[in-house]
C-alpha positions as CSV (number, residue, x, y, z in Angstrom):
1,M,0.0,0.0,0.0
2,L,2.9,2.3,0.7
3,T,4.8,3.1,-2.5
4,E,6.2,5.9,-4.6
5,G,5.2,7.6,-7.8
6,L,7.6,9.2,-10.2
7,V,6.4,12.6,-11.4
8,V,6.4,12.5,-15.2
9,V,4.0,15.4,-15.9
10,H,3.0,18.3,-13.6
11,E,1.4,21.2,-15.3
12,C,-1.2,24.0,-14.9
13,L,-4.6,22.8,-16.1
14,G,-6.4,25.5,-18.0
15,A,-6.6,29.2,-16.9
16,A,-4.1,30.1,-14.3
17,D,-6.7,31.8,-12.1
18,Q,-8.5,28.5,-11.7
19,R,-5.5,27.1,-9.8
20,L,-6.0,23.6,-11.2
21,R,-3.1,21.2,-11.7
22,R,-2.6,17.9,-13.6
23,L,-0.1,15.5,-12.1
24,V,0.9,12.3,-13.8
25,L,2.8,9.7,-11.7
26,K,4.4,6.5,-12.9
27,G,4.3,3.6,-10.5
28,P,2.8,0.2,-9.6
29,I,-0.5,1.7,-8.3
30,A,-1.8,1.8,-11.9
31,K,-1.8,-2.0,-12.1
32,T,-4.4,-2.5,-9.4
33,A,-6.3,0.9,-9.1
34,K,-10.0,1.2,-10.0
35,A,-12.2,4.2,-10.8
36,G,-13.4,5.8,-7.6
37,Q,-10.4,5.0,-5.5
38,F,-7.8,7.5,-4.3
39,V,-4.3,7.9,-3.2
40,A,-2.9,9.7,-0.1
41,V,0.0,11.9,-1.1
42,L,2.8,13.0,1.3
43,V,3.2,16.7,0.7
44,Q,6.1,17.6,3.0
45,D,8.7,19.9,1.4
46,S,11.7,17.7,0.8
47,S,14.0,20.8,0.9
48,I,13.0,21.5,4.5
49,P,13.2,18.5,6.9
50,S,9.9,18.6,8.8
51,Y,6.8,16.7,9.6
52,D,4.6,19.7,8.7
53,P,2.1,19.2,7.3
54,L,1.8,15.9,9.1
55,L,-1.2,14.4,7.3
56,R,-1.2,13.2,3.7
57,R,-3.6,14.7,1.2
58,P,-6.2,12.4,-0.4
59,I,-6.6,12.9,-4.1
60,S,-8.9,10.9,-6.4
61,L,-7.7,9.1,-9.4
62,A,-8.7,11.0,-12.5
63,E,-7.2,8.6,-15.0
64,I,-5.7,5.1,-14.8
65,S,-3.3,3.8,-17.5
66,P,-2.1,0.3,-16.5
67,D,-0.4,-0.2,-19.9
68,R,1.9,2.8,-19.1
69,D,2.0,2.3,-15.3
70,E,0.6,5.8,-14.9
71,I,-2.1,7.4,-12.8
72,T,-3.3,11.0,-13.3
73,L,-4.3,13.2,-10.4
74,L,-6.2,16.4,-11.0
75,Y,-6.5,18.9,-8.1
76,R,-7.1,22.5,-7.1
77,I,-4.6,24.5,-5.1
78,Q,-6.7,25.6,-2.1
79,G,-4.6,25.1,1.0
80,R,-1.1,24.7,2.4
81,G,-0.8,21.0,1.5
82,T,-1.7,21.5,-2.2
83,E,0.5,24.6,-2.3
84,I,3.4,22.4,-1.3
85,L,2.4,19.6,-3.7
86,A,2.3,22.2,-6.6
87,R,6.1,22.6,-6.2
88,A,6.8,19.0,-7.2
89,R,8.9,18.8,-10.3
90,C,9.3,16.1,-13.0
91,G,11.7,13.5,-12.0
92,E,10.8,13.7,-8.3
93,Q,9.5,10.7,-6.4
94,L,6.4,11.3,-4.3
95,S,5.4,9.0,-1.4
96,L,2.0,7.5,-1.9
97,M,-0.5,5.3,-0.1
98,G,-2.9,3.5,-2.3
99,P,-4.9,2.6,-4.1
100,L,-7.3,3.3,-1.2
101,G,-11.0,2.9,-0.7
102,Q,-13.8,1.2,-2.5
103,G,-14.5,2.4,-6.0
104,F,-17.4,2.4,-8.4
105,S,-19.1,-0.7,-9.7
106,L,-20.2,-0.9,-13.3
107,P,-23.4,-2.4,-14.7
108,E,-23.1,-5.2,-17.2
109,V,-25.3,-3.5,-19.7
110,G,-27.3,-0.3,-20.2
111,E,-26.4,3.4,-19.8
112,L,-24.2,5.1,-17.2
113,W,-25.0,8.7,-16.4
114,L,-22.4,10.7,-14.6
115,V,-23.4,13.8,-12.6
116,A,-20.7,16.1,-11.6
117,G,-20.6,19.3,-9.6
118,G,-17.4,21.5,-10.1
119,I,-14.2,19.5,-9.6
120,G,-16.3,16.5,-8.6
121,V,-15.9,15.7,-12.3
122,F,-12.3,14.6,-11.7
123,P,-12.9,11.0,-10.4
124,L,-15.7,10.5,-12.9
125,Y,-13.3,10.6,-15.9
126,A,-11.6,7.3,-15.0
127,L,-15.1,5.8,-14.5
128,A,-16.2,7.0,-18.0
129,Q,-13.2,5.4,-19.6
130,S,-13.8,2.1,-17.8
131,A,-17.5,2.2,-18.8
132,L,-16.7,2.9,-22.4
133,D,-14.1,0.1,-22.5
134,Q,-16.9,-2.2,-21.3
135,G,-19.2,-1.1,-24.1
136,L,-21.6,0.9,-22.0
137,N,-23.3,4.1,-23.2
138,V,-22.1,7.0,-21.1
139,R,-23.6,10.5,-20.6
140,L,-22.2,13.4,-18.6
141,F,-24.1,16.0,-16.7
142,W,-21.7,18.6,-15.4
143,G,-22.3,21.9,-13.7
144,G,-19.8,24.7,-12.9
145,E,-19.5,28.3,-12.2
146,N,-18.7,29.5,-15.7
147,Q,-17.3,28.7,-19.1
148,S,-13.7,29.3,-18.0
149,F,-14.0,26.8,-15.2
150,L,-15.5,24.0,-17.4
151,I,-12.9,24.4,-20.1
152,S,-10.0,24.6,-17.6
153,A,-11.2,21.6,-15.6
154,G,-11.0,19.3,-18.6
155,L,-14.0,19.9,-21.0
156,P,-11.8,19.2,-24.1
157,A,-10.9,15.8,-22.7
158,W,-14.6,14.9,-22.2
159,Q,-15.5,16.1,-25.7
160,A,-12.8,13.8,-27.0
161,L,-14.7,10.9,-25.6
162,E,-17.5,11.7,-28.0
163,I,-20.3,11.1,-25.4
164,P,-23.4,13.2,-24.9
165,L,-22.6,16.2,-22.6
166,N,-25.3,18.1,-20.7
167,L,-23.5,21.2,-19.4
168,S,-24.7,23.8,-16.9
169,T,-23.1,27.1,-15.7
170,L,-24.4,29.4,-13.0
171,D,-23.9,32.5,-15.2
172,G,-25.1,30.8,-18.5
173,T,-21.8,31.3,-20.3
174,L,-21.7,27.7,-21.4
175,G,-24.5,25.2,-21.7
176,E,-27.8,25.9,-19.8
177,R,-28.0,28.5,-17.1
178,G,-28.7,27.0,-13.7
179,L,-28.0,23.9,-11.7
180,V,-26.9,20.6,-13.2
181,T,-29.7,18.8,-11.3
182,E,-32.2,20.7,-13.4
183,Q,-30.9,19.1,-16.5
184,L,-30.8,15.7,-14.8
185,Q,-34.4,16.1,-13.7
186,G,-35.5,17.1,-17.2
187,R,-33.8,14.1,-18.8
188,L,-35.3,11.7,-16.3
189,S,-38.8,13.2,-16.9
190,E,-38.4,12.6,-20.6
191,L,-37.7,9.0,-20.1
192,F,-39.9,8.0,-17.2
193,G,-42.6,10.7,-17.0
194,H,-43.4,12.4,-13.7
195,T,-44.2,9.4,-11.5
196,K,-42.0,6.8,-9.9
197,Q,-41.8,3.7,-11.9
198,E,-39.5,0.7,-12.3
199,N,-36.6,1.3,-14.7
200,T,-37.6,-1.5,-17.1
201,S,-39.2,-0.4,-20.3
202,S,-36.7,2.3,-21.1
203,P,-32.9,1.7,-21.3
204,Q,-31.4,0.5,-18.1
205,I,-30.0,3.6,-16.4
206,R,-27.4,3.8,-13.6
207,V,-26.1,7.0,-12.1
208,A,-22.8,7.9,-10.5
209,T,-22.2,11.3,-8.9
210,C,-19.5,13.3,-7.2
211,G,-19.5,16.9,-6.1
212,P,-20.9,19.1,-3.3
213,K,-22.9,17.4,-0.6
214,K,-26.2,19.3,-1.4
215,M,-25.9,18.5,-5.1
216,M,-25.3,14.8,-4.5
217,Q,-28.2,14.7,-2.1
218,A,-30.5,16.3,-4.7
219,V,-29.2,13.8,-7.3
220,T,-29.9,10.9,-5.0
221,E,-33.5,12.2,-4.3
222,L,-34.2,12.5,-8.0
223,C,-32.8,9.0,-8.7
224,V,-34.8,7.4,-5.8
225,N,-38.0,9.2,-7.2
226,Y,-37.4,7.5,-10.6
227,A,-36.2,4.2,-9.2
228,V,-32.8,4.7,-10.8
229,P,-29.8,3.2,-8.9
230,V,-27.2,5.8,-7.9
231,Q,-23.7,5.6,-6.5
232,V,-22.2,8.6,-4.7
233,S,-18.6,9.4,-4.1
234,L,-18.4,11.2,-0.8
235,E,-15.9,14.0,-0.2
236,E,-15.2,14.0,3.5
237,R,-12.1,15.4,5.3
238,M,-9.7,12.6,6.1
239,G,-7.0,12.2,8.7
240,C,-5.1,8.9,8.3
241,A,-6.9,7.7,5.1
242,V,-6.7,4.1,6.3
243,G,-9.6,3.9,8.8
244,A,-7.7,4.3,12.0
245,C,-8.5,7.8,13.1
246,L,-12.3,7.7,12.6
247,G,-12.2,11.3,11.2
248,C,-14.3,10.6,8.2
249,V,-17.2,8.5,9.5
250,C,-20.5,8.8,7.8
251,T,-24.0,7.3,8.6
252,L,-25.8,4.8,6.5
253,I,-29.3,3.4,6.8
254,D,-30.5,0.1,5.2
255,K,-33.9,-0.9,3.9
256,A,-34.9,-2.1,7.4
257,G,-34.1,1.3,8.8
258,T,-31.1,0.2,10.7
259,L,-28.4,2.8,11.1
260,S,-24.6,2.0,10.8
261,H,-21.5,4.1,10.8
262,K,-18.9,3.6,8.0
263,K,-15.5,5.1,7.3
264,V,-15.4,7.0,4.0
265,C,-11.7,6.3,3.5
266,Q,-12.0,2.6,3.9
267,D,-15.6,1.6,3.3
268,G,-16.1,4.3,0.7
269,P,-15.7,6.8,-0.7
270,V,-18.3,5.3,-3.0
271,F,-21.7,4.3,-1.5
272,R,-25.2,3.6,-2.7
273,G,-26.9,7.0,-2.6
274,E,-30.1,5.8,-1.1
275,E,-28.2,4.4,2.0
276,V,-26.5,7.7,2.9
277,V,-28.0,9.7,5.8
278,W,-27.1,13.1,4.4
279,D,-27.9,15.0,7.5
280,G,-25.3,12.8,9.3
281,L,-22.5,14.1,7.2
282,C,-20.2,16.8,8.4
């Protein structure tokens, strides 16, 4: 689980003001990693012997290339840890733990709809690639602040997949103006009408989502209303990333109404949306 990754690409992703980075690492993790899993990166400054910051930074796998022994991490600089990580140069070795967590599961047939909010799109790219390799039909619903963000955060790469894209921006500069959940609701209504029904006569739909908590909760409620299975990738703050510190516990509820506590880093980050007690998240 503890290994190293050689930095082969580390570059600015899109517009500089978006503070997004693309980091490609070569190492053995690529052989076993699955979409939805993550790595915990040690971000201590090697030029200054120190244990600060002490905790590793969890970053989802945006792309997995086992044939090249490479994984791609996409991240936004938004704190001291990622500020330090952004200084890593090609040729350096980064200490990694991973692959960690439970990833997404793919249906055998049918359509997979991906619903992303902001940088929640990053872990869904690897899932899209896996689904397409399996012969599934894939559609992306993606919402962001504006056109600059969507383009910077990887829209050209998604367009290259040649899948249907339903885009939303808060200011209307690209795609439809409004929330991504509005487009999802519209598409579900077209297929299933306005009442809950079993997903049998229309193409078999499965949904996977990642993004802000409120967005994923809304996506889950829509999917439950239309009897569409949904997987959610939770984004909780993590301490150890291996289940020891209990810093990322979430609450689940089963069909019998029994509550249970699970560790996002170890039991997740991917869970069935209908089982998540959203008010129980931090």
